N, C-alpha and C positions, 0 to 999 in steps of 0.2 A: 322510672322512679318518681313517686309523687313529689310535687314542688315543695311541699312542707318538709319532707324528709331531705330533699336536696339542700334546702336552705339551712336545715339544722346541721347537716354534715359540713356545709361551708362555714357556718358560724363556729363549729367545733374546731375545724382546721385553723381558723384564724386565732382561736384562743389557745391552742396548744403551743407551748414553747418548744420548738423543734430542736433547739440546742440542748435542752435538758434531755430530750429523747435521745439525742446523739450521744450524750454523756453515758446514759445507761446502756446504750448500744455498745459503746466502747468497753464498758464493764462486762457485758454479756459475751462479747467476742473474746475478751481476755480470759473469761472463765471457760469458754468452750475451746478456744485455740490460743493458749498462752504461748508467748514467745520463749523459745528454748534454744540453747546453744548458739549456733550461728545466727539464727533469727533474732534472738535476744540482743546479740551484739549489734546487729543491723538496726534494730529498733532504738537501741541506746544512741548510736551515732546519728540516726535520723532525728531523734529528739534534740540532741545537742545542736545540730544544724538549724533546726526550726527555731530554737531559742536564740541562737546567735543571730539569725535573720531578724527575729522579733526585736532584739535590742538594737540592731543596726537601724531598723526603721524608727524606733523610738528616738535614737540619737539624731536621725535625719529630720525628724518632725519637731523636736524641741529646740527652741532658740537658746543660745548660750546663756542669755540673761535669765531665762526661766530655770535652766539647770543650776545656775549659781544661786538663785533664790531658794531653790529646793534644798541645796546643801546647807544653807545658812538658817533653815527654818527649824531651829531648836525648840521652839514653842510647840511644834508638832512632834518632833522626834523623841523628846524626853518622856512624854506620857506613853507613847507607843512602846518604848524600851522598858518603862516601868511595868506596863501591863504584861509584856513578854517574860521578863525575868523576875518579877516580884509577885504580881497578882496571880499569875498562872500557877507558880509553885505553891502559893498559899491555898489556892483552890484544890490542887491535887493532894496536898497534905490533909485537907479536910476529908477528901474522898478516901484517903488511905486509912481513915478511922473505922471504915466498915469492917465487919467480922471477916476474918481470913477465909472462911469457907465460901464466901460470896465470889471472890475473884481468885484467891490463891496468891502466894508470894510472888511468882513470876509476873503475873498480870498486874499486880499492885505496883511492883517495881517498874513495869512498863508504863503505867499511868504517870508515875513520878518522872520518869525519863522524858515522856512526851511533854510534860509541863515545863521542863527547863530548856527545851530546844528553841533555837532562834526562829524568826519569821522566815517563811519561804519567799524567795526573791522573785522568780519568774511568774508564779501564780499571782502574788500580790500585785505586781505591776500590770499583769494582763487584766485582772479584775478591775483595778483602778482605771485603766484605760477604757474598758468596756462601760464602766459606770460614769465616765466623763469626769473623773477626779483629777487630782494634781499628780500627774505621772512623774514629774521631776522629783517631787518630794517623796513619792513612793519608792523610786529607785534608790534615793539616798537613805531613807529610813530602813528599808529592807536590807540594804547592803551593810549599814551600820550594825543592824541586829545580827547579821551573819558573822561579821568580823568579831564582834564582842562574844558571840556564841562560841567561837573557837576556844576561848578561855573560860567563859562563865558556865557554859553547858557542862563540860566535864567536871569542873569544880563543884557546881551545885549538885550534879548527879552523885558524886562521891559523898558529899555531905548529907544529902537527903536519903539516899539509898544505902550508903554505908558499905559498899563493896565494889571491887573491880577485879579483873583477872590477875593483874600483877602489881596492883597498887599505884600504877602510873596513870597518866591521862594523855590523850592524843594531843600533839602539838598543833595539828591542823594546817600544815603547809599545803597539803593537797586541796583543802577547801579554799585557801587563799588563792592558789593557782587557778582553780576552777572559776572563782569570781573574776579574776583578772582576765583570763583568756576567753571565757565563754560569755561573760556579761559586760565587763567594763571596756574591753578592747573593741568589740562590735559597736558599743554605744559611742565611744570616742571616735571611731571611724565614721559613724553616721554623722556625728557633729562636724567632722572635718569636711565631708562632702555635701553638707546640708545646703550650701548656697547653690549647688547645681541641680539638686533633685527635690528640694522642698516644695516648689510650685507643683511639680508633677504629682507628688504624694498628696498635696492638698486637693487635687482634682480626682484622686483615686483613693478615697478613704476606705473603700471596701478592702483594699489590699491589707491594711493594718488590721482591720476587723477579722479577716480570714486568718491572718497569722496569730492573733490573740486566741481565737477559738481553736484553731488547729493545733497550736502548741499545747493547750490544756488537754485536748482529746488524746494527744500522744502521751502526755504525762500520766493520764488516767490509765490508758492501756498498759504502759510500761510498768506502773506501780502495781496494778492488779495482777499482771502476769507474773511479777516477781513473787507476789504472795501465793499464787497458785503453784508455781514451780517449787517453792520451798516448803509447801505443805503446812503452813501455819494455820490454815483454816480448819484442818482436820485434827489438831492436837488440843482442842478445847471443847468442853461439853456444851451442848446447846444452851443450858441454863446459864452458865458463866458467860457465854457469848452474848446472850440477851442482856444480862446485867451490864456487861462491858459496853454494849452498844448504847444503852440508855445513858450510862455515865458519860460516854464520849459526846453524845448529843447534848447533854446538859452542859458540859464544859464548853462546847462550841457556842451554844446559845448564850451562855453567861458571858463569854469573851466578847461576842458581837455586841451584846447589850452594854457591857462596861466600856468598850471602845467608843460606842456612839455617845453614851452619857458623858464620858470624860471630855470628848471633843465638844459637846454642847456646853459643858460647864466652862470650858476655856474660851467659848464663843468663837470657835474657828469658823471660817467661811465654809460654804457647802463643799467645795472641791477638796479642802483639807479634811473635812469630816469623813468623806468617802475614803480618802487615803488612810486615815486612822483606823477605820473599820477593818479594811482588808489587810493592813500591815500588822495591826495589833492582835487579830484573832486567828491568824493562820500559823501553821507550824511546818517546818521544813523536813520533808522526807529525805531529800538529797543530803542534808547534813546529818540527819539522825541515824541512817543506816550505817555509814562508816564509823561513826562514833560508838554506836552500840557494839560493833564487832570488836572494839578495843576495850570498852568498859566492862563487858560481860563475858562470862565463859561461853565458848562456842555452842555448847549444848543448850544454853538458855537464850541465845540471841533471838531465835525465831519467835518464841513466845513473848519475849520482852518487847519486840517491836510490833506485835499485833495491835496494841492500842494506837500506835502511830499510824499503822496501815488503815485502820478503821477511821481514825480522825482525818487522815489525809484524803481518803475517798469521800467522806462526808463533807469536808470543807470545800472540795472541788464542786460537788453537786450543789450545796447550799449557796456558796458564794457566787457560783455562776448564775443561779436563779436570782439572787439578790442584785448582782451587777446588772443583769438584764432589766430588772425592775427599776433600778435607780436610773438607768440610761433613758428610760421612757418618761421619767417625771423629774421635777425639780424639788429637792428637799426644802422645807421651810427655812428661810434665812435666819442666821443667828442675829441676836439683837444688835451687835456691833459690826457685823460683816458688811463688806462693801463689794460691789461687783468688780471693782478695779483693783482689788487687793493683789499685791505683787505675788504673794504666795499662791494665788488661785490661778495664775497663768500657767497652764499645762502645755500649751503649744503656741 
């Protein structure tokens, strides 16, 4: 092989983001070999174990002082919550003004439902960690969003969409249980044993990196498998799917831009701006699917959650690329940010 061609291939290999390739690989595997029946149950349990390990490692890495600072950082949490439960629904209402023939009633309802969902917890924190943001604040902000979503999401969905299967809303005990057992308990356990393993983790940072990336790959495969097995990709025309894809991409791009601009207006330090971007722009598939099954008739659920499936897949790919990019460079400092800010201590 000529030296020039060898050098070109070597340069191309260095430029390729292989993690993004892996994400699309996971989507491709799910499309060709979706997890069904016993396999789907095994993938679900494996994903839960990976996320539990991920949060255990976060707890072991974070100092108790940093975790406390993250919980008290309301200057960051309030704009994130406002973006999640105020700005997003307003954007979706504007999108809902499109002619009915472009999306149809079910997909329009799905866009509105997507807009009122809380932030995703595990992905927000994993992306924040990858981008070297404030992990402690991300854990608290995403958790606050999920807990508030137990009440706000069904209420906003009923108000904006105006219909539910039986007039009731889900109470959300299962979501609270999942947060406690799958996320908070491993995190607190990691905090408890931190004094014995923190030094070892500091010498083996690749362990946390592998858990971050591996957990997201599992979530992508599980989510896309669920979409394939339920057949939601075959129940919409190519034209409407194209319109929906563009709309979902615009929503994600606008949300990322708003989160970044709000954080800059508040003059948050670099680590907190990263947290605001990923906690403010992401939406939770884990919370959305069970809520949709209660709020909508069974025959409409698959189509209603299609916007959520598209948004979730897109946010994983786009946010993973963004997190990788942010991890390799330093954002311009805010005018009043300082490198010693207590809220910026993520480990």
